[in-house]
C-alpha positions in Angstrom: 34.3 4.9 17.5 35.2 1.5 18.9 33.9 -0.2 15.8 36.4 1.7 13.6 39.3 0.7 15.8 38.3 -3.0 15.9 37.8 -3.3 12.2 41.0 -1.3 11.4 43.1 -3.4 13.7 41.7 -6.6 12.3 42.4 -5.7 8.7 45.8 -4.3 9.5 46.7 -7.5 11.3 45.5 -9.6 8.3 47.9 -7.6 6.0 50.9 -7.9 8.3 50.6 -11.5 9.4 49.5 -14.9 8.2 46.9 -14.1 5.5 49.1 -11.9 3.4 52.2 -14.0 4.0 50.3 -17.1 2.8 49.3 -15.3 -0.4 52.6 -13.5 -1.2 55.4 -15.4 0.7 57.6 -18.1 -0.8 55.9 -20.8 1.3 52.3 -21.2 2.5 51.7 -20.3 6.1 48.5 -20.5 8.2 46.0 -17.7 8.4 45.7 -15.8 11.6 43.4 -17.1 14.3 39.8 -16.1 14.2 38.1 -15.1 17.4 35.4 -17.5 18.5 31.9 -15.9 18.3 28.4 -16.8 19.2 27.5 -16.0 15.6 28.6 -18.5 12.9 32.3 -18.2 12.4 35.3 -20.3 11.4 38.3 -21.0 13.5 41.6 -20.5 11.7 45.0 -22.0 12.4 47.5 -20.2 14.7 49.3 -17.2 13.4 52.9 -17.7 12.1 55.7 -17.3 14.6 56.7 -13.7 15.1 53.4 -12.3 13.7 51.4 -9.9 15.7 48.5 -11.6 17.5 45.2 -10.5 16.0 43.0 -8.5 18.2 39.7 -10.4 18.7 36.5 -9.0 17.5 34.2 -8.9 20.4 30.9 -10.7 19.7 28.8 -8.6 22.0 30.3 -5.1 22.6 29.1 -3.0 25.5 26.1 -0.8 24.8 27.0 2.4 23.1 25.0 5.5 22.2 22.6 5.1 19.2 24.3 6.0 16.0 24.9 4.8 12.4 23.2 1.6 11.6 23.1 -1.2 9.0 21.9 0.1 5.6 18.6 -0.9 4.0 20.4 -2.0 0.9 17.4 -2.5 -1.4 13.9 -1.3 -1.8 11.2 -0.8 -4.4 11.2 1.9 -7.0 7.7 3.4 -6.5 7.5 4.4 -10.2 8.5 0.9 -11.4 7.5 -1.6 -8.7 8.8 -4.5 -10.8 12.4 -3.3 -10.3 14.5 -3.5 -7.2 16.5 -0.4 -6.4 19.1 0.0 -3.7 17.5 2.8 -1.6 19.8 2.2 1.3 22.6 3.9 -0.7 22.7 7.4 -2.0 19.9 7.8 -4.6 17.9 10.4 -6.4 16.0 11.4 -9.5 17.2 13.0 -12.7 15.6 14.2 -16.0 17.5 15.0 -19.1 17.6 14.7 -22.9 18.0 11.3 -24.6 21.4 12.5 -25.8 22.5 13.2 -22.2 21.1 9.9 -20.9 23.0 8.0 -23.6 26.3 9.2 -22.1 25.5 6.8 -19.3 23.6 4.2 -21.3 24.1 0.6 -19.9 25.2 -1.8 -22.6 22.2 -4.1 -22.1 19.7 -1.2 -22.2 16.8 -1.1 -24.6 14.9 2.0 -25.8 11.4 2.8 -24.6 9.4 6.0 -25.3 12.6 7.3 -26.9 14.8 6.8 -23.9 17.5 4.3 -22.8 15.9 2.1 -20.1 19.0 1.7 -18.0 21.9 3.9 -16.9 25.2 3.0 -15.4 28.0 5.0 -13.9 31.4 5.3 -15.6 34.8 6.2 -14.3 35.2 8.7 -17.2 31.8 9.4 -18.8 33.3 12.2 -20.9 31.0 14.9 -19.5 31.6 18.0 -17.3 30.1 17.1 -13.9 29.3 20.8 -13.5 27.2 20.9 -16.7 23.7 21.9 -15.6 22.3 19.2 -18.0 23.5 16.6 -15.5 22.5 18.4 -12.3 20.9 15.8 -10.0 22.6 12.8 -11.6 25.3 11.0 -9.7 28.8 10.8 -11.2 29.7 7.8 -9.0 31.1 4.9 -11.1 28.8 2.7 -9.0 25.7 4.5 -10.1 22.8 2.6 -11.6 19.6 4.1 -13.0 16.2 2.9 -14.3 13.8 4.8 -16.6 10.7 6.1 -14.8 8.1 6.0 -17.5 5.3 7.5 -15.5 7.5 10.4 -14.2 8.7 10.9 -17.8 5.2 11.3 -19.1 4.3 13.7 -16.3 7.5 15.8 -17.0 6.8 15.9 -20.7 3.3 17.2 -20.2 4.4 19.8 -17.6 7.4 21.1 -19.6 6.2 20.7 -23.1 9.4 18.8 -24.0 8.3 15.7 -25.7 11.7 14.0 -25.6 12.8 14.5 -22.0 13.6 11.2 -20.1 13.4 10.8 -16.3 15.3 8.3 -14.1 15.6 7.0 -10.6 19.3 6.3 -9.8 21.3 4.9 -6.8 24.9 4.4 -6.0 25.8 0.8 -5.1 27.4 0.8 -1.6 26.9 -2.7 -0.1 29.2 -5.7 0.2 30.4 -7.7 -2.7 27.9 -7.5 -5.6 27.6 -9.8 -8.6 28.5 -7.5 -11.4 28.0 -8.3 -15.1 30.7 -7.5 -17.6 29.1 -4.1 -18.0 29.3 -3.4 -14.2 25.5 -3.7 -13.8 24.5 -5.6 -10.7 22.8 -8.9 -11.2 20.2 -10.5 -8.8 17.8 -13.3 -9.2 14.0 -12.8 -9.6 11.8 -13.4 -6.6 9.2 -16.2 -6.5 7.1 -17.9 -3.8 8.8 -20.8 -2.1 10.4 -22.0 1.1 13.6 -23.6 -0.1 15.8 -20.8 1.2 14.0 -20.5 4.6 16.0 -22.0 7.5 14.0 -21.4 10.6 11.0 -19.5 12.1 11.8 -16.2 13.7 9.8 -15.7 16.9 7.6 -12.6 17.1 9.2 -11.5 20.3 12.6 -11.1 18.5 11.3 -8.6 15.8 11.2 -5.4 17.9 7.5 -4.8 17.9 7.1 -3.0 14.5 3.9 -1.4 13.4 2.2 -2.2 10.1 4.1 0.3 8.0 7.4 -0.6 9.6 6.7 -4.3 8.9 6.2 -3.6 5.2 9.4 -1.5 4.9 11.4 -4.1 6.9 10.1 -7.0 4.9 11.1 -5.2 1.6 14.5 -4.3 3.0 15.4 -7.8 4.2 14.2 -9.3 1.0 16.5 -6.9 -0.9 19.4 -7.9 1.3 18.5 -11.6 0.7 18.7 -11.2 -3.0 22.1 -9.4 -2.8 23.5 -12.0 -0.5 22.2 -14.8 -2.8 24.0 -13.1 -5.8 27.2 -12.9 -3.7 27.4 -16.7 -3.7 27.8 -16.5 -7.4 30.2 -13.6 -7.1 32.6 -15.6 -5.0 32.3 -18.6 -7.3 33.2 -16.4 -10.2 36.1 -14.9 -8.2 37.5 -18.4 -7.7 37.6 -19.0 -11.4 39.2 -15.6 -12.1 41.8 -16.4 -9.4 42.6 -19.7 -11.0 43.0 -18.0 -14.4 45.9 -16.0 -13.0 47.5 -18.8 -11.0 46.5 -17.6 -7.5 47.7 -19.5 -4.4 45.5 -22.1 -2.7 44.8 -19.9 0.3 42.9 -17.3 -1.8 40.9 -20.0 -3.5 40.0 -21.6 -0.2 38.9 -18.2 1.1 36.5 -17.8 -1.8 35.0 -21.2 -1.2 34.4 -20.4 2.5 33.0 -16.9 1.7 30.5 -18.4 -0.7 29.2 -20.7 2.0 29.0 -17.6 4.3 26.8 -15.9 1.8 24.4 -18.8 1.6 24.0 -18.5 5.3 23.5 -14.8 5.1 20.9 -15.1 2.4 18.9 -17.6 4.4 18.9 -15.4 7.5 17.7 -12.5 5.4 14.9 -14.5 3.7 13.9 -15.7 7.2 13.6 -12.1 8.4 11.7 -10.9 5.3 9.2 -13.7 5.9 8.9 -12.9 9.6 8.2 -9.2 9.0 5.3 -10.2 6.7 6.9 -10.5 3.3 5.7 -14.1 2.8 7.7 -17.2 2.0 10.0 -16.1 -0.9 13.0 -17.6 -2.6 15.3 -16.6 -5.4 14.5 -17.8 -8.9 17.1 -18.7 -11.6 20.1 -16.4 -11.5 21.2 -15.1 -14.9 24.5 -16.6 -15.9 27.5 -14.3 -15.5 30.8 -15.4 -17.1 34.3 -14.9 -15.6 35.9 -11.6 -16.6 39.1 -11.4 -18.6 41.9 -8.9 -18.1 44.5 -10.8 -16.1 46.0 -9.5 -12.9 45.2 -5.8 -13.6 41.4 -6.5 -14.0 41.4 -8.9 -11.1 43.0 -6.4 -8.7 40.8 -3.5 -9.9 37.6 -5.6 -9.6 38.6 -7.1 -6.2 39.5 -3.6 -4.8 36.1 -2.2 -5.8 33.9 -5.1 -4.9 35.9 -6.5 -1.9 38.3 -4.1 -0.4 35.9 -1.1 -0.5 32.5 -2.9 -0.6 33.1 -5.4 2.1 35.2 -3.2 4.4 32.3 -0.7 4.5 29.7 -3.4 4.7 31.5 -4.9 7.8 31.7 -1.4 9.4 28.0 -0.7 8.7 27.0 -4.0 10.2 29.0 -3.3 13.3 27.5 0.1 13.6 24.1 -1.4 12.9 24.0 -3.1 16.3 24.0 0.3 18.0 20.6 0.9 19.4 19.1 -2.2 17.7 16.4 -3.6 20.0 15.2 -6.3 17.5 17.0 -9.4 18.7 16.7 -11.3 15.4 18.2 -8.4 13.4 21.0 -8.0 16.0 21.9 -11.7 15.7 22.0 -11.4 11.9 24.1 -8.3 12.0 26.6 -9.9 14.4 27.1 -12.8 12.0 27.3 -10.6 8.9 29.8 -8.3 10.6 32.1 -11.2 11.4 31.9 -12.8 8.0 32.2 -9.6 6.0 35.3 -8.7 8.0 36.9 -12.0 6.9 35.7 -11.4 3.3 37.4 -8.0 3.4 40.6 -9.6 4.8 40.5 -12.0 1.8 40.0 -9.1 -0.7 42.9 -7.1 0.7 45.2 -10.1 0.6 44.1 -10.8 -3.0 44.9 -7.3 -4.1 48.2 -7.3 -2.2 49.2 -10.6 -3.9 48.2 -9.3 -7.3 50.4 -6.2 -6.8 53.3 -8.4 -5.5 53.1 -10.5 -8.7 52.1 -7.9 -11.2 54.2 -4.9 -10.0 53.7 -1.3 -10.9 51.1 -1.9 -13.6 48.7 -3.5 -11.2 49.5 -1.0 -8.4 48.7 2.0 -10.7 45.4 0.4 -11.8 44.4 0.0 -8.1 45.5 3.5 -7.3 43.4 4.9 -10.2 40.2 3.1 -9.3 40.7 4.0 -5.6 40.9 7.7 -6.5 37.7 7.5 -8.4 35.8 5.6 -5.7 37.1 7.8 -2.9 36.2 11.0 -4.8 32.7 9.7 -5.3 32.3 8.9 -1.6 32.8 12.6 -0.7 30.4 14.1 -3.3 27.5 15.7 -1.5 24.2 14.5 -2.7 20.7 15.3 -1.4 19.6 12.8 1.2 16.2 11.2 0.6 13.6 11.2 3.3 13.2 7.7 4.7 11.3 6.1 7.5 13.2 5.9 10.9 14.1 2.3 11.4 17.2 2.6 13.6 15.8 0.4 16.4 15.5 -2.4 13.8 19.2 -2.1 12.8 18.6 0.0 9.7 20.5 3.3 9.4 19.3 6.6 7.8 20.9 8.5 4.9 23.2 10.8 7.0 24.6 7.9 9.0 25.2 5.9 5.8 27.2 8.8 4.3 29.1 9.2 7.6 29.9 5.5 7.7 31.1 5.4 4.1 33.4 8.4 4.6 34.7 7.2 7.9 35.5 3.9 6.3 37.7 5.8 3.8 39.5 8.2 6.1 39.9 5.8 9.0 40.5 2.4 7.3 40.7 2.3 3.5 43.2 5.1 3.1 45.7 3.5 5.4 45.2 0.0 4.1 45.6 1.2 0.5 48.9 3.0 1.5 50.2 -0.3 3.0 49.6 -2.4 -0.1 50.9 0.3 -2.5 54.0 0.8 -0.4 53.3 4.5 0.5 55.4 4.4 3.6 54.6 7.8 4.9 50.9 7.1 5.0 51.1 3.5 6.1 53.6 4.1 9.0 52.8 2.3 12.3 52.1 5.6 14.0 49.2 6.1 11.6 47.1 3.7 13.7 47.8 5.8 16.8 46.9 8.9 14.8 43.6 7.4 13.8 42.9 6.3 17.4 43.4 9.8 18.5 41.0 11.0 15.9 38.5 8.5 17.0 38.7 9.7 20.6 38.1 13.3 19.5 35.1 12.4 17.3 
């Protein structure tokens, strides 16, 4: 469990030293030093006097037993091959009446064959999760669903119910997404082109995949590329939202640096997609997404969901993804992503802590509420889909993804949340030692 300890200590140090002090203190102070890495990274200024020295994140940890690995964040919905779905996260299929589906109707959804075309999770959908009408549908606020027209037609013929609607859904679980105002994820369309390719990936760095593995890996890395590309816009929008509430310069500078990181991540992923046989692809025009209103409360809530949770877990999955990965190109990409996502998580935690410091109890309670919803969703047992085994290429399977998400909550997120909310009993210094003991027993 070395990955948990490294990430937990890194984030804990960020909240108790320079990064948080720079955001919340009366005067700006430098951010804590970043460890030099072989993967792309940025060197920060020395930590302020008296602050705890950050523990360096080791670029190349000693070999550990094979275990949870980096998630295949997107894939193709086999019933609607024009639509990208995030198969690397919990996902499944559900059929129900149009009335039941409309409880989760996405604002931009249209109607086809008598059914809403898109579904989206809601913190309070106004339904009983134990109602058998919703059996098989995720109640996660990060759920997204797409109408499966072929499956709907088959179900109607088999059941004799001419109104039933069938969907494929998934729970978003990656790093920072670009969410529209209705919380639906936005990505650019794919087109042929080479403008986002940076370098050729040698064949001997791909891990010797067979033909089926090549196809799956090309799809997975292309999905990652589109999400990383969208994250560039997510950070640009975050900067505008920070400026709208008078955020300090350090947080704005962090957004600018994070956006540049995401450009690099996207190019690495496009390179790998092409190397595994996906062809030379690039993102097309990204639909415009406007900055969100709502002041400090909305800023803190959105940043906690997208950054504190999403990027903390993304950093942990990238770290774990290197276990047993024999594909050198994937390992190098995961190393860079793990480092950068950790810094992005640091930035998110500092942003939420600053918002609570400025906005007080109203902001704190909003963060506490969204945290409770997201945590509960992380521990809901869902059936695991059957997927190809791609661990040696740095892609984890469903059980490992679930374990990583839950470990992220119990071993990192709970303690960090207690710190920024001022829950002293849960955030006491000995909690780090308690967690370390739990790691040793695991």
